[in-house]
C-alpha positions as CSV (number, residue, x, y, z in Angstrom):
1,X,136.7,112.1,108.0
2,X,134.5,110.2,105.5
3,X,134.5,107.2,106.7
4,X,133.3,108.8,110.3
5,X,130.3,110.3,108.4
6,X,129.3,107.0,106.0
7,X,129.0,105.2,109.9
8,X,127.9,107.6,111.5
9,X,125.3,108.1,108.9
10,X,124.5,104.8,108.2
11,X,124.2,104.5,112.1
12,X,121.1,107.0,112.1
13,X,119.4,104.5,109.7
14,X,119.7,101.7,111.9
15,X,121.9,100.2,109.0
16,X,124.6,97.2,109.6
17,X,127.9,97.0,107.6
18,X,126.3,94.6,105.1
19,X,122.7,96.2,104.8
20,X,124.5,98.7,103.9
21,X,126.6,97.2,100.8
22,X,124.3,95.3,100.2
23,X,122.4,98.8,99.4
24,X,125.3,100.1,97.9
25,X,126.2,97.1,95.4
26,X,129.9,96.8,97.5
27,X,130.8,93.8,100.1
28,X,131.2,94.7,103.7
29,X,134.7,94.2,103.9
30,X,134.3,97.8,101.5
31,X,132.4,99.4,104.0
32,X,134.7,98.8,106.4
33,X,138.1,100.0,104.9
34,X,136.1,103.0,104.1
35,X,134.7,103.3,108.1
36,X,137.8,102.7,109.1
37,X,139.5,105.4,106.4
38,X,141.5,102.6,104.6
39,X,140.1,103.0,101.4
40,X,138.3,105.8,100.0
41,X,135.2,105.5,98.2
42,X,134.6,106.1,94.5
43,X,132.7,109.4,93.2
44,X,129.6,107.4,91.9
45,X,129.6,105.6,95.3
46,X,130.2,108.8,97.3
47,X,126.7,109.9,95.2
48,X,124.6,106.9,95.7
49,X,125.1,106.5,99.2
50,X,124.8,110.6,99.4
51,X,121.4,109.6,97.8
52,X,120.6,106.9,100.5
53,X,121.4,108.8,103.2
54,X,119.3,112.0,101.8
55,X,123.1,114.2,102.4
56,X,124.7,116.2,100.2
57,X,127.9,114.7,98.8
58,X,129.5,117.6,100.6
59,X,128.2,116.0,103.9
60,X,130.0,112.4,103.3
61,X,133.3,114.1,102.0
62,X,133.7,117.5,104.0
63,X,131.2,116.6,107.1
64,X,129.5,120.0,106.2
65,X,126.3,120.8,104.7
66,X,126.8,122.6,101.3
67,X,124.8,126.2,101.1
């Protein structure tokens, strides 16, 4: 589910995997693996991504907004 959220949020911002990877200071392959469900991002990476995507960590992890 987190991979789907990453992909949806990335696409909503009009970013490529490489552009997102650069903004998050990780490799493009890491973003691809997260989106494919092959890797789980670290907690600090989820926090940074949530800030970039202007959403909560819950939205990325659970697919829902927190109250």
